[in-house]
All heavy atoms as a GROMACS GRO file, in nm:
protein
  648
    1MET      N    1   9.641  10.290  10.576
    1MET     CA    2   9.621  10.329  10.439
    1MET      C    3   9.520  10.235  10.375
    1MET      O    4   9.524  10.116  10.397
    1MET     CB    5   9.754  10.323  10.363
    1MET     CG    6   9.741  10.356  10.216
    1MET     SD    7   9.897  10.346  10.127
    1MET     CE    8   9.967  10.502  10.176
    2ILE      N    9   9.433  10.288  10.295
    2ILE     CA   10   9.333  10.208  10.226
    2ILE      C   11   9.367  10.213  10.078
    2ILE      O   12   9.380  10.320  10.020
    2ILE     CB   13   9.192  10.260  10.251
    2ILE    CG1   14   9.164  10.259  10.401
    2ILE    CG2   15   9.089  10.179  10.176
    2ILE    CD1   16   9.037  10.325  10.442
    3ILE      N   17   9.381  10.097  10.016
    3ILE     CA   18   9.427  10.090   9.878
    3ILE      C   19   9.332  10.007   9.794
    3ILE      O   20   9.284   9.903   9.837
    3ILE     CB   21   9.568  10.028   9.871
    3ILE    CG1   22   9.666  10.118   9.945
    3ILE    CG2   23   9.611  10.005   9.728
    3ILE    CD1   24   9.801  10.059   9.962
    4PHE      N   25   9.301  10.054   9.676
    4PHE     CA   26   9.224   9.977   9.579
    4PHE      C   27   9.321   9.936   9.470
    4PHE      O   28   9.384  10.021   9.408
    4PHE     CB   29   9.112  10.062   9.520
    4PHE     CG   30   9.010   9.983   9.445
    4PHE    CD1   31   8.889   9.952   9.503
    4PHE    CD2   32   9.036   9.939   9.318
    4PHE    CE1   33   8.795   9.879   9.435
    4PHE    CE2   34   8.943   9.866   9.248
    4PHE     CZ   35   8.821   9.836   9.306
    5VAL      N   36   9.338   9.808   9.448
    5VAL     CA   37   9.437   9.760   9.352
    5VAL      C   38   9.375   9.749   9.214
    5VAL      O   39   9.271   9.689   9.197
    5VAL     CB   40   9.494   9.624   9.396
    5VAL    CG1   41   9.585   9.568   9.290
    5VAL    CG2   42   9.567   9.638   9.528
    6ASN      N   43   9.441   9.809   9.116
    6ASN     CA   44   9.402   9.796   8.977
    6ASN      C   45   9.486   9.685   8.918
    6ASN      O   46   9.609   9.691   8.922
    6ASN     CB   47   9.427   9.929   8.905
    6ASN     CG   48   9.398   9.922   8.757
    6ASN    OD1   49   9.376   9.817   8.701
    6ASN    ND2   50   9.399  10.036   8.693
    7CYS      N   51   9.424   9.585   8.859
    7CYS     CA   52   9.499   9.470   8.808
    7CYS      C   53   9.558   9.494   8.670
    7CYS      O   54   9.613   9.403   8.611
    7CYS     CB   55   9.408   9.347   8.806
    7CYS     SG   56   9.371   9.292   8.973
    8GLY      N   57   9.553   9.616   8.618
    8GLY     CA   58   9.613   9.645   8.488
    8GLY      C   59   9.763   9.662   8.498
    8GLY      O   60   9.818   9.679   8.605
    9ASN      N   61   9.831   9.657   8.384
    9ASN     CA   62   9.976   9.676   8.380
    9ASN      C   63  10.008   9.813   8.323
    9ASN      O   64   9.930   9.872   8.253
    9ASN     CB   65  10.041   9.569   8.291
    9ASN     CG   66  10.039   9.434   8.354
    9ASN    OD1   67  10.062   9.421   8.473
    9ASN    ND2   68  10.009   9.332   8.277
   10SER      N   69  10.125   9.862   8.351
   10SER     CA   70  10.171   9.989   8.296
   10SER      C   71  10.316   9.975   8.254
   10SER      O   72  10.396   9.917   8.325
   10SER     CB   73  10.160  10.099   8.402
   10SER     OG   74  10.226  10.215   8.358
   11ALA      N   75  10.350  10.028   8.139
   11ALA     CA   76  10.488  10.024   8.092
   11ALA      C   77  10.576  10.116   8.177
   11ALA      O   78  10.696  10.102   8.179
   11ALA     CB   79  10.494  10.066   7.946
   12LEU      N   80  10.517  10.208   8.250
   12LEU     CA   81  10.593  10.303   8.330
   12LEU      C   82  10.628  10.253   8.468
   12LEU      O   83  10.707  10.313   8.537
   12LEU     CB   84  10.515  10.435   8.343
   12LEU     CG   85  10.486  10.509   8.214
   12LEU    CD1   86  10.403  10.632   8.242
   12LEU    CD2   87  10.616  10.547   8.145
   13CYS      N   88  10.567  10.145   8.510
   13CYS     CA   89  10.586  10.099   8.647
   13CYS      C   90  10.625   9.952   8.648
   13CYS      O   91  10.567   9.872   8.576
   13CYS     CB   92  10.457  10.119   8.726
   13CYS     SG   93  10.473  10.079   8.900
   14CYS      N   94  10.721   9.918   8.732
   14CYS     CA   95  10.765   9.778   8.737
   14CYS      C   96  10.671   9.692   8.822
   14CYS      O   97  10.680   9.572   8.820
   14CYS     CB   98  10.907   9.770   8.791
   14CYS     SG   99  10.923   9.825   8.961
   15LEU      N  100  10.583   9.756   8.898
   15LEU     CA  101  10.489   9.684   8.983
   15LEU      C  102  10.346   9.718   8.940
   15LEU      O  103  10.324   9.815   8.869
   15LEU     CB  104  10.510   9.723   9.130
   15LEU     CG  105  10.650   9.701   9.182
   15LEU    CD1  106  10.666   9.765   9.319
   15LEU    CD2  107  10.682   9.553   9.189
   16LYS      N  108  10.250   9.641   8.985
   16LYS     CA  109  10.110   9.670   8.953
   16LYS      C  110  10.072   9.808   9.003
   16LYS      O  111  10.121   9.854   9.105
   16LYS     CB  112  10.016   9.567   9.017
   16LYS     CG  113  10.036   9.426   8.969
   16LYS     CD  114   9.975   9.406   8.834
   16LYS     CE  115   9.984   9.260   8.795
   16LYS     NZ  116   9.928   9.232   8.669
   17ILE      N  117   9.983   9.871   8.930
   17ILE     CA  118   9.938  10.004   8.966
   17ILE      C  119   9.838   9.993   9.082
   17ILE      O  120   9.754   9.904   9.085
   17ILE     CB  121   9.868  10.071   8.846
   17ILE    CG1  122   9.966  10.088   8.732
   17ILE    CG2  123   9.809  10.205   8.885
   17ILE    CD1  124   9.901  10.128   8.603
   18PHE      N  125   9.848  10.084   9.176
   18PHE     CA  126   9.750  10.092   9.282
   18PHE      C  127   9.727  10.238   9.313
   18PHE      O  128   9.808  10.324   9.281
   18PHE     CB  129   9.793  10.016   9.408
   18PHE     CG  130   9.917  10.071   9.471
   18PHE    CD1  131   9.909  10.172   9.565
   18PHE    CD2  132  10.041  10.022   9.436
   18PHE    CE1  133  10.023  10.224   9.622
   18PHE    CE2  134  10.156  10.073   9.493
   18PHE     CZ  135  10.146  10.174   9.586
   19ALA      N  136   9.613  10.265   9.375
   19ALA     CA  137   9.582  10.404   9.407
   19ALA      C  138   9.500  10.410   9.534
   19ALA      O  139   9.414  10.326   9.558
   19ALA     CB  140   9.504  10.469   9.294
   20ASN      N  141   9.528  10.510   9.614
   20ASN     CA  142   9.448  10.537   9.732
   20ASN      C  143   9.333  10.627   9.683
   20ASN      O  144   9.358  10.739   9.641
   20ASN     CB  145   9.534  10.608   9.837
   20ASN     CG  146   9.458  10.634   9.965
   20ASN    OD1  147   9.337  10.620   9.971
   20ASN    ND2  148   9.530  10.673  10.067
   21ILE      N  149   9.211  10.577   9.687
   21ILE     CA  150   9.099  10.653   9.630
   21ILE      C  151   9.001  10.703   9.735
   21ILE      O  152   8.894  10.749   9.700
   21ILE     CB  153   9.024  10.573   9.521
   21ILE    CG1  154   8.963  10.445   9.578
   21ILE    CG2  155   9.118  10.541   9.405
   21ILE    CD1  156   8.873  10.372   9.482
   22GLY      N  157   9.036  10.697   9.861
   22GLY     CA  158   8.948  10.749   9.963
   22GLY      C  159   8.995  10.714  10.102
   22GLY      O  160   9.085  10.634  10.120
   23THR      N  161   8.930  10.776  10.200
   23THR     CA  162   8.970  10.753  10.339
   23THR      C  163   8.863  10.682  10.420
   23THR      O  164   8.890  10.641  10.532
   23THR     CB  165   9.005  10.886  10.406
   23THR    OG1  166   8.894  10.974  10.394
   23THR    CG2  167   9.127  10.950  10.342
   24THR      N  168   8.744  10.668  10.367
   24THR     CA  169   8.639  10.594  10.436
   24THR      C  170   8.583  10.488  10.342
   24THR      O  171   8.590  10.503  10.219
   24THR     CB  172   8.523  10.686  10.482
   24THR    OG1  173   8.456  10.737  10.366
   24THR    CG2  174   8.574  10.799  10.570
   25TYR      N  175   8.528  10.384  10.399
   25TYR     CA  176   8.471  10.275  10.321
   25TYR      C  177   8.367  10.329  10.222
   25TYR      O  178   8.367  10.294  10.105
   25TYR     CB  179   8.407  10.174  10.417
   25TYR     CG  180   8.347  10.053  10.351
   25TYR    CD1  181   8.426   9.943  10.320
   25TYR    CD2  182   8.212  10.048  10.320
   25TYR    CE1  183   8.371   9.832  10.260
   25TYR    CE2  184   8.156   9.937  10.260
   25TYR     CZ  185   8.236   9.829  10.230
   25TYR     OH  186   8.182   9.718  10.170
   26ARG      N  187   8.281  10.418  10.270
   26ARG     CA  188   8.174  10.474  10.185
   26ARG      C  189   8.232  10.551  10.066
   26ARG      O  190   8.188  10.534   9.952
   26ARG     CB  191   8.084  10.563  10.269
   26ARG     CG  192   7.961  10.612  10.195
   26ARG     CD  193   7.865  10.683  10.291
   26ARG     NE  194   7.806  10.793  10.221
   26ARG     CZ  195   7.829  10.922  10.245
   26ARG    NH1  196   7.904  10.958  10.346
   26ARG    NH2  197   7.773  11.014  10.174
   27ARG      N  198   8.331  10.635  10.092
   27ARG     CA  199   8.393  10.714   9.984
   27ARG      C  200   8.467  10.625   9.884
   27ARG      O  201   8.465  10.649   9.764
   27ARG     CB  202   8.490  10.817  10.041
   27ARG     CG  203   8.421  10.935  10.101
   27ARG     CD  204   8.524  11.035  10.146
   27ARG     NE  205   8.459  11.154  10.200
   27ARG     CZ  206   8.524  11.252  10.258
   27ARG    NH1  207   8.655  11.246  10.269
   27ARG    NH2  208   8.459  11.355  10.304
   28ILE      N  209   8.535  10.526   9.936
   28ILE     CA  210   8.609  10.435   9.848
   28ILE      C  211   8.513  10.361   9.756
   28ILE      O  212   8.535  10.353   9.635
   28ILE     CB  213   8.693  10.335   9.930
   28ILE    CG1  214   8.802  10.409  10.004
   28ILE    CG2  215   8.753  10.227   9.841
   28ILE    CD1  216   8.867  10.328  10.112
   29LYS      N  217   8.407  10.308   9.812
   29LYS     CA  218   8.311  10.234   9.731
   29LYS      C  219   8.246  10.324   9.626
   29LYS      O  220   8.230  10.285   9.510
   29LYS     CB  221   8.205  10.169   9.821
   29LYS     CG  222   8.127  10.062   9.750
   29LYS     CD  223   8.066   9.965   9.846
   29LYS     CE  224   8.014   9.848   9.766
   29LYS     NZ  225   7.969   9.740   9.846
   30LYS      N  226   8.213  10.446   9.663
   30LYS     CA  227   8.152  10.542   9.571
   30LYS      C  228   8.250  10.578   9.458
   30LYS      O  229   8.213  10.578   9.340
   30LYS     CB  230   8.113  10.669   9.648
   30LYS     CG  231   8.040  10.771   9.566
   30LYS     CD  232   7.999  10.889   9.653
   30LYS     CE  233   7.930  10.997   9.571
   30LYS     NZ  234   7.891  11.111   9.654
   31THR      N  235   8.375  10.605   9.492
   31THR     CA  236   8.476  10.640   9.392
   31THR      C  237   8.505  10.522   9.300
   31THR      O  238   8.518  10.538   9.179
   31THR     CB  239   8.605  10.690   9.459
   31THR    OG1  240   8.574  10.800   9.543
   31THR    CG2  241   8.708  10.731   9.356
   32ALA      N  242   8.516  10.403   9.357
   32ALA     CA  243   8.540  10.283   9.277
   32ALA      C  244   8.429  10.263   9.175
   32ALA      O  245   8.455  10.232   9.058
   32ALA     CB  246   8.552  10.161   9.367
   33LYS      N  247   8.307  10.284   9.217
   33LYS     CA  248   8.193  10.269   9.127
   33LYS      C  249   8.201  10.371   9.014
   33LYS      O  250   8.183  10.338   8.897
   33LYS     CB  251   8.062  10.285   9.203
   33LYS     CG  252   7.940  10.259   9.119
   33LYS     CD  253   7.813  10.265   9.201
   33LYS     CE  254   7.693  10.236   9.114
   33LYS     NZ  255   7.568  10.242   9.190
   34LYS      N  256   8.231  10.497   9.047
   34LYS     CA  257   8.244  10.603   8.946
   34LYS      C  258   8.354  10.571   8.845
   34LYS      O  259   8.342  10.603   8.727
   34LYS     CB  260   8.274  10.738   9.011
   34LYS     CG  261   8.155  10.803   9.074
   34LYS     CD  262   8.195  10.939   9.130
   34LYS     CE  263   8.078  11.009   9.195
   34LYS     NZ  264   8.116  11.139   9.251
   35LEU      N  265   8.463  10.511   8.892
   35LEU     CA  266   8.576  10.478   8.806
   35LEU      C  267   8.557  10.348   8.729
   35LEU      O  268   8.640  10.311   8.645
   35LEU     CB  269   8.705  10.470   8.888
   35LEU     CG  270   8.752  10.600   8.951
   35LEU    CD1  271   8.869  10.575   9.046
   35LEU    CD2  272   8.791  10.700   8.843
   36GLY      N  273   8.450  10.275   8.760
   36GLY     CA  274   8.425  10.148   8.693
   36GLY      C  275   8.517  10.036   8.738
   36GLY      O  276   8.540   9.941   8.665
   37LEU      N  277   8.570  10.048   8.862
   37LEU     CA  278   8.660   9.946   8.915
   37LEU      C  279   8.582   9.831   8.975
   37LEU      O  280   8.473   9.849   9.030
   37LEU     CB  281   8.753  10.008   9.019
   37LEU     CG  282   8.843  10.121   8.969
   37LEU    CD1  283   8.917  10.186   9.085
   37LEU    CD2  284   8.940  10.070   8.866
   38ASN      N  285   8.636   9.713   8.967
   38ASN     CA  286   8.572   9.593   9.020
   38ASN      C  287   8.596   9.586   9.171
   38ASN      O  288   8.709   9.567   9.215
   38ASN     CB  289   8.630   9.470   8.950
   38ASN     CG  290   8.562   9.342   8.991
   38ASN    OD1  291   8.494   9.333   9.094
   38ASN    ND2  292   8.578   9.240   8.910
   39TRP      N  293   8.490   9.600   9.249
   39TRP     CA  294   8.500   9.602   9.394
   39TRP      C  295   8.560   9.473   9.450
   39TRP      O  296   8.626   9.474   9.554
   39TRP     CB  297   8.364   9.630   9.455
   39TRP     CG  298   8.367   9.649   9.602
   39TRP    CD1  299   8.320   9.564   9.698
   39TRP    CD2  300   8.423   9.760   9.674
   39TRP    NE1  301   8.342   9.614   9.823
   39TRP    CE2  302   8.406   9.735   9.811
   39TRP    CE3  303   8.487   9.877   9.635
   39TRP    CZ2  304   8.449   9.823   9.908
   39TRP    CZ3  305   8.530   9.964   9.732
   39TRP    CH2  306   8.510   9.937   9.868
   40SER      N  307   8.543   9.362   9.381
   40SER     CA  308   8.599   9.235   9.431
   40SER      C  309   8.751   9.234   9.427
   40SER      O  310   8.815   9.150   9.488
   40SER     CB  311   8.543   9.116   9.352
   40SER     OG  312   8.588   9.120   9.218
   41ASN      N  313   8.814   9.331   9.357
   41ASN     CA  314   8.960   9.342   9.354
   41ASN      C  315   9.015   9.435   9.461
   41ASN      O  316   9.136   9.455   9.469
   41ASN     CB  317   9.007   9.394   9.217
   41ASN     CG  318   8.984   9.294   9.107
   41ASN    OD1  319   8.979   9.174   9.132
   41ASN    ND2  320   8.969   9.341   8.985
   42ALA      N  321   8.928   9.491   9.544
   42ALA     CA  322   8.973   9.586   9.646
   42ALA      C  323   9.057   9.515   9.753
   42ALA      O  324   9.027   9.403   9.792
   42ALA     CB  325   8.854   9.653   9.712
   43VAL      N  326   9.163   9.583   9.795
   43VAL     CA  327   9.250   9.532   9.901
   43VAL      C  328   9.263   9.642  10.005
   43VAL      O  329   9.294   9.756   9.972
   43VAL     CB  330   9.390   9.495   9.848
   43VAL    CG1  331   9.481   9.452   9.962
   43VAL    CG2  332   9.380   9.387   9.742
   44PHE      N  333   9.237   9.609  10.130
   44PHE     CA  334   9.244   9.707  10.238
   44PHE      C  335   9.360   9.669  10.329
   44PHE      O  336   9.345   9.593  10.423
   44PHE     CB  337   9.112   9.710  10.315
   44PHE     CG  338   8.996   9.750  10.228
   44PHE    CD1  339   8.922   9.656  10.160
   44PHE    CD2  340   8.963   9.884  10.213
   44PHE    CE1  341   8.816   9.694  10.079
   44PHE    CE2  342   8.859   9.924  10.132
   44PHE     CZ  343   8.785   9.828  10.065
   45ASN      N  344   9.478   9.720  10.294
   45ASN     CA  345   9.596   9.688  10.371
   45ASN      C  346   9.710   9.780  10.328
   45ASN      O  347   9.691   9.866  10.244
   45ASN     CB  348   9.636   9.541  10.353
   45ASN     CG  349   9.688   9.481  10.480
   45ASN    OD1  350   9.779   9.535  10.541
   45ASN    ND2  351   9.633   9.368  10.520
   46SER      N  352   9.828   9.758  10.382
   46SER     CA  353   9.944   9.839  10.349
   46SER      C  354  10.009   9.790  10.219
   46SER      O  355   9.987   9.677  10.174
   46SER     CB  356  10.045   9.833  10.462
   46SER     OG  357  10.089   9.700  10.478
   47VAL      N  358  10.092   9.875  10.160
   47VAL     CA  359  10.160   9.841  10.035
   47VAL      C  360  10.252   9.722  10.054
   47VAL      O  361  10.258   9.633   9.968
   47VAL     CB  362  10.239   9.963   9.983
   47VAL    CG1  363  10.325   9.926   9.865
   47VAL    CG2  364  10.144  10.074   9.946
   48ASP      N  365  10.325   9.716  10.165
   48ASP     CA  366  10.415   9.602  10.186
   48ASP      C  367  10.338   9.470  10.191
   48ASP      O  368  10.384   9.368  10.141
   48ASP     CB  369  10.505   9.621  10.308
   48ASP     CG  370  10.431   9.636  10.438
   48ASP    OD1  371  10.308   9.655  10.438
   48ASP    OD2  372  10.498   9.632  10.543
   49PHE      N  373  10.218   9.472  10.248
   49PHE     CA  374  10.135   9.352  10.252
   49PHE      C  375  10.097   9.310  10.110
   49PHE      O  376  10.104   9.192  10.075
   49PHE     CB  377  10.010   9.376  10.335
   49PHE     CG  378   9.911   9.262  10.328
   49PHE    CD1  379   9.927   9.150  10.408
   49PHE    CD2  380   9.805   9.266  10.240
   49PHE    CE1  381   9.837   9.044  10.400
   49PHE    CE2  382   9.714   9.161  10.232
   49PHE     CZ  383   9.731   9.050  10.312
   50ILE      N  384  10.057   9.407  10.028
   50ILE     CA  385  10.016   9.377   9.890
   50ILE      C  386  10.131   9.316   9.811
   50ILE      O  387  10.116   9.215   9.745
   50ILE     CB  388   9.962   9.504   9.821
   50ILE    CG1  389   9.831   9.547   9.890
   50ILE    CG2  390   9.940   9.480   9.672
   50ILE    CD1  391   9.783   9.683   9.848
   51TYR      N  392  10.250   9.377   9.820
   51TYR     CA  393  10.367   9.323   9.751
   51TYR      C  394  10.404   9.185   9.806
   51TYR      O  395  10.441   9.096   9.730
   51TYR     CB  396  10.486   9.416   9.763
   51TYR     CG  397  10.473   9.546   9.687
   51TYR    CD1  398  10.553   9.654   9.719
   51TYR    CD2  399  10.382   9.562   9.583
   51TYR    CE1  400  10.542   9.775   9.650
   51TYR    CE2  401  10.371   9.682   9.514
   51TYR     CZ  402  10.452   9.787   9.548
   51TYR     OH  403  10.443   9.904   9.480
   52SER      N  404  10.393   9.167   9.935
   52SER     CA  405  10.424   9.039   9.998
   52SER      C  406  10.333   8.929   9.943
   52SER      O  407  10.379   8.820   9.911
   52SER     CB  408  10.407   9.051  10.149
   52SER     OG  409  10.420   8.926  10.210
   53GLN      N  410  10.205   8.958   9.931
   53GLN     CA  411  10.110   8.860   9.879
   53GLN      C  412  10.134   8.833   9.731
   53GLN      O  413  10.133   8.718   9.688
   53GLN     CB  414   9.966   8.910   9.899
   53GLN     CG  415   9.926   8.924  10.044
   53GLN     CD  416   9.930   8.790  10.116
   53GLN    OE1  417   9.861   8.697  10.076
   53GLN    NE2  418  10.009   8.781  10.219
   54LYS      N  419  10.157   8.937   9.654
   54LYS     CA  420  10.176   8.925   9.509
   54LYS      C  421  10.302   8.846   9.475
   54LYS      O  422  10.301   8.760   9.388
   54LYS     CB  423  10.183   9.065   9.446
   54LYS     CG  424  10.233   9.071   9.305
   54LYS     CD  425  10.138   9.008   9.207
   54LYS     CE  426  10.194   9.018   9.065
   54LYS     NZ  427  10.129   8.931   8.974
   55TYR      N  428  10.413   8.875   9.543
   55TYR     CA  429  10.541   8.816   9.507
   55TYR      C  430  10.586   8.704   9.601
   55TYR      O  431  10.696   8.653   9.588
   55TYR     CB  432  10.648   8.924   9.497
   55TYR     CG  433  10.615   9.022   9.387
   55TYR    CD1  434  10.567   9.148   9.415
   55TYR    CD2  435  10.628   8.984   9.254
   55TYR    CE1  436  10.533   9.237   9.313
   55TYR    CE2  437  10.594   9.071   9.152
   55TYR     CZ  438  10.547   9.197   9.182
   55TYR     OH  439  10.514   9.283   9.081
   56LYS      N  440  10.500   8.668   9.696
   56LYS     CA  441  10.528   8.556   9.788
   56LYS      C  442  10.661   8.575   9.860
   56LYS      O  443  10.745   8.485   9.864
   56LYS     CB  444  10.526   8.422   9.714
   56LYS     CG  445  10.408   8.399   9.624
   56LYS     CD  446  10.290   8.346   9.699
   56LYS     CE  447  10.177   8.302   9.608
   56LYS     NZ  448  10.083   8.403   9.574
   57ILE      N  449  10.680   8.695   9.914
   57ILE     CA  450  10.801   8.725   9.991
   57ILE      C  451  10.760   8.787  10.124
   57ILE      O  452  10.652   8.845  10.136
   57ILE     CB  453  10.894   8.823   9.915
   57ILE    CG1  454  10.822   8.952   9.879
   57ILE    CG2  455  10.952   8.757   9.791
   57ILE    CD1  456  10.908   9.056   9.814
   58PRO      N  457  10.843   8.774  10.225
   58PRO     CA  458  10.808   8.831  10.356
   58PRO      C  459  10.814   8.985  10.353
   58PRO      O  460  10.896   9.044  10.282
   58PRO     CB  461  10.913   8.775  10.450
   58PRO     CG  462  11.025   8.729  10.365
   58PRO     CD  463  10.969   8.700  10.228
   59THR      N  464  10.729   9.047  10.431
   59THR     CA  465  10.730   9.194  10.439
   59THR      C  466  10.864   9.244  10.492
   59THR      O  467  10.905   9.354  10.458
   59THR     CB  468  10.616   9.247  10.527
   59THR    OG1  469  10.624   9.187  10.656
   59THR    CG2  470  10.480   9.220  10.466
   60GLU      N  471  10.933   9.164  10.570
   60GLU     CA  472  11.064   9.202  10.622
   60GLU      C  473  11.162   9.229  10.507
   60GLU      O  474  11.240   9.323  10.512
   60GLU     CB  475  11.117   9.090  10.714
   60GLU     CG  476  11.240   9.125  10.792
   60GLU     CD  477  11.370   9.095  10.719
   60GLU    OE1  478  11.371   9.006  10.632
   60GLU    OE2  479  11.470   9.161  10.748
   61LYS      N  480  11.156   9.149  10.401
   61LYS     CA  481  11.243   9.171  10.284
   61LYS      C  482  11.207   9.303  10.217
   61LYS      O  483  11.295   9.379  10.176
   61LYS     CB  484  11.230   9.056  10.185
   61LYS     CG  485  11.316   9.076  10.062
   61LYS     CD  486  11.308   8.958   9.966
   61LYS     CE  487  11.397   8.986   9.846
   61LYS     NZ  488  11.397   8.876   9.750
   62ILE      N  489  11.080   9.332  10.205
   62ILE     CA  490  11.035   9.456  10.142
   62ILE      C  491  11.078   9.576  10.224
   62ILE      O  492  11.133   9.672  10.171
   62ILE     CB  493  10.882   9.454  10.124
   62ILE    CG1  494  10.841   9.340  10.031
   62ILE    CG2  495  10.832   9.589  10.072
   62ILE    CD1  496  10.695   9.305  10.036
   63ASN      N  497  11.054   9.569  10.353
   63ASN     CA  498  11.080   9.685  10.440
   63ASN      C  499  11.226   9.706  10.475
   63ASN      O  500  11.269   9.820  10.494
   63ASN     CB  501  10.998   9.672  10.569
   63ASN     CG  502  10.850   9.681  10.542
   63ASN    OD1  503  10.806   9.759  10.458
   63ASN    ND2  504  10.773   9.602  10.612
   64ASN      N  505  11.304   9.599  10.485
   64ASN     CA  506  11.441   9.612  10.533
   64ASN      C  507  11.550   9.581  10.430
   64ASN      O  508  11.668   9.606  10.458
   64ASN     CB  509  11.461   9.522  10.655
   64ASN     CG  510  11.368   9.562  10.768
   64ASN    OD1  511  11.347   9.680  10.793
   64ASN    ND2  512  11.309   9.464  10.833
   65HIS      N  513  11.512   9.526  10.315
   65HIS     CA  514  11.613   9.488  10.216
   65HIS      C  515  11.582   9.540  10.076
   65HIS      O  516  11.640   9.492   9.979
   65HIS     CB  517  11.629   9.335  10.213
   65HIS     CG  518  11.668   9.278  10.345
   65HIS    ND1  519  11.795   9.291  10.397
   65HIS    CD2  520  11.596   9.212  10.439
   65HIS    CE1  521  11.800   9.233  10.516
   65HIS    NE2  522  11.680   9.185  10.544
   66THR      N  523  11.491   9.634  10.067
   66THR     CA  524  11.458   9.696   9.939
   66THR      C  525  11.470   9.847   9.959
   66THR      O  526  11.373   9.914   9.992
   66THR     CB  527  11.315   9.658   9.895
   66THR    OG1  528  11.300   9.517   9.904
   66THR    CG2  529  11.288   9.702   9.752
   67PRO      N  530  11.590   9.901   9.940
   67PRO     CA  531  11.612  10.042   9.972
   67PRO      C  532  11.543  10.140   9.878
   67PRO      O  533  11.525  10.256   9.912
   67PRO     CB  534  11.764  10.057   9.962
   67PRO     CG  535  11.807   9.947   9.870
   67PRO     CD  536  11.709   9.835   9.893
   68LEU      N  537  11.500  10.091   9.759
   68LEU     CA  538  11.445  10.182   9.661
   68LEU      C  539  11.339  10.113   9.576
   68LEU      O  540  11.361  10.001   9.529
   68LEU     CB  541  11.557  10.234   9.570
   68LEU     CG  542  11.519  10.333   9.461
   68LEU    CD1  543  11.475  10.465   9.524
   68LEU    CD2  544  11.638  10.356   9.369
   69ILE      N  545  11.226  10.177   9.559
   69ILE     CA  546  11.123  10.134   9.465
   69ILE      C  547  11.079  10.261   9.394
   69ILE      O  548  11.034  10.356   9.458
   69ILE     CB  549  11.002  10.069   9.536
   69ILE    CG1  550  11.045   9.945   9.613
   69ILE    CG2  551  10.894  10.034   9.433
   69ILE    CD1  552  10.934   9.883   9.696
   70LYS      N  553  11.095  10.264   9.261
   70LYS     CA  554  11.056  10.383   9.186
   70LYS      C  555  11.015  10.344   9.045
   70LYS      O  556  11.039  10.231   9.000
   70LYS     CB  557  11.170  10.485   9.183
   70LYS     CG  558  11.291  10.440   9.105
   70LYS     CD  559  11.398  10.547   9.103
   70LYS     CE  560  11.511  10.506   9.009
   70LYS     NZ  561  11.605  10.614   8.989
   71PHE      N  562  10.955  10.439   8.974
   71PHE     CA  563  10.916  10.417   8.836
   71PHE      C  564  11.039  10.395   8.750
   71PHE      O  565  11.149  10.442   8.781
   71PHE     CB  566  10.838  10.537   8.782
   71PHE     CG  567  10.700  10.548   8.842
   71PHE    CD1  568  10.674  10.645   8.936
   71PHE    CD2  569  10.599  10.462   8.805
   71PHE    CE1  570  10.548  10.658   8.993
   71PHE    CE2  571  10.473  10.472   8.861
   71PHE     CZ  572  10.448  10.571   8.954
   72ASN      N  573  11.021  10.324   8.640
   72ASN     CA  574  11.124  10.300   8.540
   72ASN      C  575  11.246  10.224   8.593
   72ASN      O  576  11.358  10.248   8.551
   72ASN     CB  577  11.170  10.432   8.474
   72ASN     CG  578  11.060  10.499   8.397
   72ASN    OD1  579  10.980  10.432   8.333
   72ASN    ND2  580  11.053  10.629   8.405
   73MET      N  581  11.223  10.134   8.686
   73MET     CA  582  11.331  10.048   8.733
   73MET      C  583  11.286   9.903   8.722
   73MET      O  584  11.166   9.875   8.714
   73MET     CB  585  11.370  10.080   8.878
   73MET     CG  586  11.268  10.042   8.983
   73MET     SD  587  11.321  10.076   9.152
   73MET     CE  588  11.412   9.927   9.189
   74LYS      N  589  11.380   9.811   8.722
   74LYS     CA  590  11.345   9.670   8.720
   74LYS      C  591  11.275   9.634   8.850
   74LYS      O  592  11.308   9.688   8.956
   74LYS     CB  593  11.469   9.583   8.700
   74LYS     CG  594  11.527   9.594   8.562
   74LYS     CD  595  11.644   9.500   8.546
   74LYS     CE  596  11.699   9.511   8.406
   74LYS     NZ  597  11.813   9.421   8.386
   75ASN      N  598  11.182   9.544   8.840
   75ASN     CA  599  11.109   9.498   8.958
   75ASN      C  600  11.206   9.431   9.055
   75ASN      O  601  11.267   9.331   9.020
   75ASN     CB  602  10.998   9.403   8.916
   75ASN     CG  603  10.908   9.364   9.029
   75ASN    OD1  604  10.951   9.356   9.142
   75ASN    ND2  605  10.783   9.339   8.997
   76PRO      N  606  11.221   9.484   9.176
   76PRO     CA  607  11.317   9.426   9.270
   76PRO      C  608  11.273   9.294   9.332
   76PRO      O  609  11.350   9.229   9.401
   76PRO     CB  610  11.328   9.535   9.379
   76PRO     CG  611  11.196   9.603   9.376
   76PRO     CD  612  11.154   9.600   9.232
   77PHE      N  613  11.149   9.252   9.305
   77PHE     CA  614  11.096   9.132   9.369
   77PHE      C  615  11.092   9.010   9.278
   77PHE      O  616  11.042   8.906   9.317
   77PHE     CB  617  10.956   9.160   9.423
   77PHE     CG  618  10.952   9.281   9.512
   77PHE    CD1  619  10.860   9.381   9.489
   77PHE    CD2  620  11.039   9.296   9.619
   77PHE    CE1  621  10.855   9.494   9.571
   77PHE    CE2  622  11.036   9.407   9.699
   77PHE     CZ  623  10.944   9.506   9.676
   78VAL      N  624  11.143   9.023   9.157
   78VAL     CA  625  11.147   8.908   9.065
   78VAL      C  626  11.289   8.890   9.016
   78VAL      O  627  11.367   8.985   9.008
   78VAL     CB  628  11.051   8.926   8.945
   78VAL    CG1  629  10.906   8.931   8.988
   78VAL    CG2  630  11.086   9.046   8.861
   79ASN      N  631  11.324   8.767   8.981
   79ASN     CA  632  11.456   8.738   8.926
   79ASN      C  633  11.459   8.779   8.779
   79ASN      O  634  11.370   8.744   8.704
   79ASN     CB  635  11.489   8.589   8.939
   79ASN     CG  636  11.500   8.551   9.084
   79ASN    OD1  637  11.542   8.628   9.168
   79ASN    ND2  638  11.462   8.428   9.115
   80HIS      N  639  11.560   8.850   8.740
   80HIS     CA  640  11.571   8.897   8.602
   80HIS      C  641  11.670   8.815   8.525
   80HIS      O  642  11.764   8.766   8.570
   80HIS     CB  643  11.613   9.046   8.598
   80HIS     CG  644  11.513   9.134   8.665
   80HIS    ND1  645  11.395   9.169   8.606
   80HIS    CD2  646  11.511   9.189   8.788
   80HIS    CE1  647  11.326   9.247   8.688
   80HIS    NE2  648  11.395   9.260   8.801
   0.00000   0.00000   0.00000
């Protein structure tokens, strides 16, 4: 999966917003430019890797100990 991370926040999501905007490097770069996204923020990896890096937790915790991630819920990766 190829993901471009948007560093903005959303009241509807407990985690940072991200979007898959293409399947090839060329298409992704073209779409990012059209959307006005900063190419230096692009991340090419899986979602578990992105969450692991952001919240400093192992991917094993994300994949095996987080049964649910959905909109309008508390962020499961931070202490509340």
